[in-house]
N, C-alpha and C positions, 0 to 999 in steps of 0.2 A: 137505125141513128145515126147520127153526126158526129163524131167525135171531132173532131174540131170541120170546118168547113168546106169541102170535097174542091174547091177549086185556088185552095192553098195548098189542096198536094199536089194538083193537078199545076200552079204554077210551081211545086215546090221542082214534079218532074214535066218541066215541057217539053219535053228529049219519047216521053209517050202518051199513047194513049188510052183512057184509063173508063174503064165503065162505070159508072153508078153504082150497081150489084159488085164488082170487087172492088170496090174500096166501102162497099158498108160493112162487106165481108172483112178485110184485111182492118176496120174501125174497133168492131164485134170482135177479133180476136187483140190485136196493142189494148183497145178496154181490160183484160182481162189480166193483161201481162200487168198495168199499171196496176189494177186493181190489188193484185195480190203484191205488188212491189212493194207498193202504196200502205198495205192493211188496211184501204179502204172497205167497211162493207159491202156495196153495190160499188158496181164500177163505172165513172166518171160521163160524165153525158154531155155532150155539146155543152165543151173547153173552150172562152177568149181566149184570145190575144193575151189577156192581164193573168191568167189563171197559173199559179206555179207548175200545173203538166203540160202546157200548152206545147209547148217548143222540143219532151219530149214525144207527147203523142203524134206530134206534124212528121217526125225522125221518121221514129219508129215505123209512121204507117205507109211510108213511106219506103223503107223499107223492106216490109210485107209487098208493097203491091208492083215494086224491081225486083227482090225473090223471094219470090213464094213459097221453092224450096228450101232455103234458108243453105240452099248450093257454097261452097266453098271456095269452088271455082268454077270457069265452063268455058269450054271450047271448041273451037267447030277448026279444022285443020289448021293452018301452023299460026290462029290467031288464040289466043290463051288471054281468058278479061279474071282474074282476081276479084272474089266478092265478099269487103269486108266485113257482110249483118249480120254473121250471128258473134263474132265479136265485138262490136260498136254492140246489137242488141241487148249482148251481158251489161260491156257495161253503160250504157244507157239504165235499162233497171238499177244497180247496184249503182249508180247516182239516185232516184228516185226512194229506194228505199233506206238509204242515206238522208237522205233530204225529208224524208217522216221519221226515222228512229231519230232526228235532233231539234224537229220537231214537234214531238211524242212528251222531249225530254225541256223542251223552253219552259220559261214561265208566264203565263194564260196572266189575262189582265190588265189594269188597267195600275198605274201603279206613279204615286210621288215622287220627283226626285226630291234625293238627301237633304235633310234640315245641314244647316252648317256647324261647325263642332268649335266653340261653345257654344248651345241655344241660346238666343241673345231676349230670349222668354224668361229661364234659369236666371237669376240673379247670385253672384256669389261674392258674398260682403267679406271681406276682408276676416279675420281671423286673430 
């Protein structure tokens, strides 16, 4: 599965060496999250940059790759590093869910522009 192009994730995280297996597993996890958040029957597959879920998929994949354990922070000696991925993941999935709700109630189809009023085809004779 290649939810987003692997090179896009590698370009997003240039400081990391990411193997293909790690990317595949991360994208599978993200596809499941997006399927549930967007209310899709099947997980999305092979998104293009023009797709609505692309940015969310790219960022979520990067979060999983950068912090697979979903740690809140990590430290070694005097150095501490905050890991905002859990909060950010929730924010992204909430945005996807909200977009799906809005799209579900939006009108679908092709609607002609409203006609002007009074309608010029309707003649009104003075009484």
